[in-house]
RODOBA-114300 format. One record per residue (C-alpha): residue in three letters; x, y, z. Coordinates in steps of 0.5 Angstrom, whole numbers, plus 500, padded with zeros to 3 digits. Layout:
<sites>
AlaXYZ;...
</sites>
This chain:
<sites>
Unk012807807;Unk018807802;Unk015809795;Unk018803791;Unk014798795;Unk008801792;Unk010803785;Unk016799783;Unk015792787;Unk020789782;Unk025793784;Unk023793791;Unk024785791;Unk031786790;Unk032788798;Unk038784801;Unk045782800;Unk047779794;Unk054776793;Unk057774786;Unk062775781;Unk062780775;Unk066778769;Unk067784763;Unk068782756;Unk070786750;Unk067786744;Unk070779741;Unk068776748;Unk075776751;Unk075777759;Unk078784761;Unk076784768;Unk073779773;Unk072780780;Unk067778786;Unk062782789;Unk057783795;Unk052788793;Unk047791799;Unk040794797;Unk036797802;Unk030802802;Unk030806808;Unk024810810;Unk028816811;Unk033819807;Unk034817800;Unk029812798;Unk034807795;Unk041805798;Unk046800794;Unk053799797;Unk057795793;Unk063792795;Unk068789790;Unk074785791;Unk079782786;Unk084776786;Unk090780786;Unk088784793;Unk085790790;Unk078792793;Unk073798792;Unk067800796;Unk062805793;Unk055807795;Unk049809791;Unk043813794;Unk037814790;Unk030817790;Unk024816787;Unk022821782;Unk017821776;Unk016814777;Unk023811777;Unk029810781;Unk034816779;Unk041818782;Unk046823781;Unk052821785;Unk060823785;Unk060816781;Unk054815777;Unk048819774;Unk042815771;Unk035812772;Unk032805773;Unk025803771;Unk021796771;Unk020793764;Unk016787767;Unk015782772;Unk022781775;Unk026785770;Unk029792771;Unk032796766;Unk038801768;Unk041807764;Unk047810767;Unk053814766;Unk059813770;Unk063820771;Unk070817771;Unk068815763;Unk066821759;Unk063819753;Unk060812756;Unk053810757;Unk051803760;Unk044800759;Unk043794765;Unk038789765;Unk037785771;Unk033779771;Unk030776778;Unk029769778;Unk023766780;Unk024765788;Unk028771788;Unk034768790;Unk038769784;Unk039774779;Unk043775773;Unk045782770;Unk048785764;Unk051791762;Unk052794755;Unk057799755;Unk057804749;Unk063809748;Unk061814743;Unk055810741;Unk058804739;Unk058798744;Unk065796746;Unk064791752;Unk059787756;Unk059786764;Unk056779766;Unk054779773;Unk051772777;Unk049773784;Unk045769789;Unk042773795;Unk045771802;Unk040775806;Unk034778805;Unk033785809;Unk027787813;Unk022792812;Unk026799813;Unk033796814;Unk039800812;Unk045796815;
</sites>
């Protein structure tokens, strides 16, 4: 059994494919970036305990795909990939907190809150970007679950 099923059920409830949009705003609320997303979350029975695949597309034709494998360590989701390093934990029913750093943005730290709506078909996420200890922007993410993975599915 995947350790998240028993130990982090609120995180485990995010299994499936989510589509939505990301909008990043500066400290004054001006939009500095927006793009569409498809985020696939699975909990493999072997290999990494957690796997997230992000597919981002912009209206100008740009695209980016990134994979974030993670592991259950000391009661938390932990990962250290070529792109990010951090940890996540449950903050209550249907709420997850992530603290992480992007390797491509030295001096930056992000705190993310994910709130899963009742019924688990919608979720809202916010990223608070801190650069050298000062909040410099926020990313607002609204997503809808389009498919729910079956137990052990890794796609």
